[in-house]
N, C-alpha and C positions, 0 to 999 in steps of 0.2 A: 594726092598725097604727096608730101615732102620726102627728102630721103631719109630722114630720122624716122619719123613716122612709119613708115614703110618697114625699116629696120627692126623698129619694136614691134610691129604687127607680124613680122616675120620670127622673132624669136619668142612670141608669145606663146607659140604650142612646142608641148614638150617632145615631139617627134621631129619636127626640124631642130629644135635644139640638141637633141640625139643624133643627128644628123651631121650638123655641124661638129659636135665633139668629136665625132670619129673621123671625119675629113681632117681635123686639125690634130688630131693624136696619130692616125696612121698615113696620113698624105692623101694623094689623090687617088681614085677607086674606080671601077667601073660599076655602072648602075646598078648591073645584078648584086654586085658586094655591097652595094649603100642600101638596095633594098632588103637585103637577104636578112638582117636582125629583126625585122620588123612581121609581126603577126597580120599583115594587111594587104590587100590587092596592090599591084603594082600600078594602077591606076591613080591609088592615092597616094602612093611615094612620088608618083610623078607629079602631082598636083603640089606637093609638098616643096619639090626641087623647081618648081616654075616658080613659087612666093619666094622662094629661099634665091633664086637668080634675079628674079625683079629686084630684090632689095640690094642685088650687087653684093652678096654673101657668097657665092658660088660662080664657077665659072665651071661650063663644059665646052668640050672641043672634042672632035671625032678621030678617032685612032683605029684606022682600018672600018671594020664595022659595028665599033663599040662605041659609046660616049663614054669619055673619062670627067669624071667631077672631082673638081678642087676647090679648099676653102679660100675665100677672101678676106682677110682679118681689117682692111678698110675702113667696112661699115661700124665694126665692133669697136672700132678707136673712137668712132665718132659720138656712138651711147657711152662710151667710158667718160668722155670728154663732157658730156651732157650732164652725166651723173656725178661728177668730179663740181659742177657747179652750185651743188646743194653743200659740199664741205663746209663752209664755212655755218652753215644752217646746223648741220650736226655736231659740229667742234662747239658752238655755242649750246647746245642742248647738253652734250656730254659734262660741260665743264658745270652746268647749272645743276646735272646730277652730282656730280662729284663735290660741289659745294656744299651740296644737300644732307649727304653722307658724312662727309668730313669738312665741318664748317670751318675747321683751325689749319687745315692745309692752302696752302698758295696753290693756285692752277697754273 
């Protein structure tokens, strides 16, 4: 699987997106702090973190006896670049929509 596909697959699950949002908003966190908001087993959170790590969206480092997890934005930038490739399509569609409802306005 290429890196963009890996990133999109990782972002497809709401729990993984919530983990990323928390890390991006609040900064690096210990594993138990990442897992605390979710009503699920720690093994399930571990599996989500493994998928996020495989996609390069998080970085884990040992700090003493704990694991600290931080957000990595690089793969998100790749998704934004990919999505921006459709900008011309949407601009054309929105121009046609505007011409349909306001035929005398210039776009």
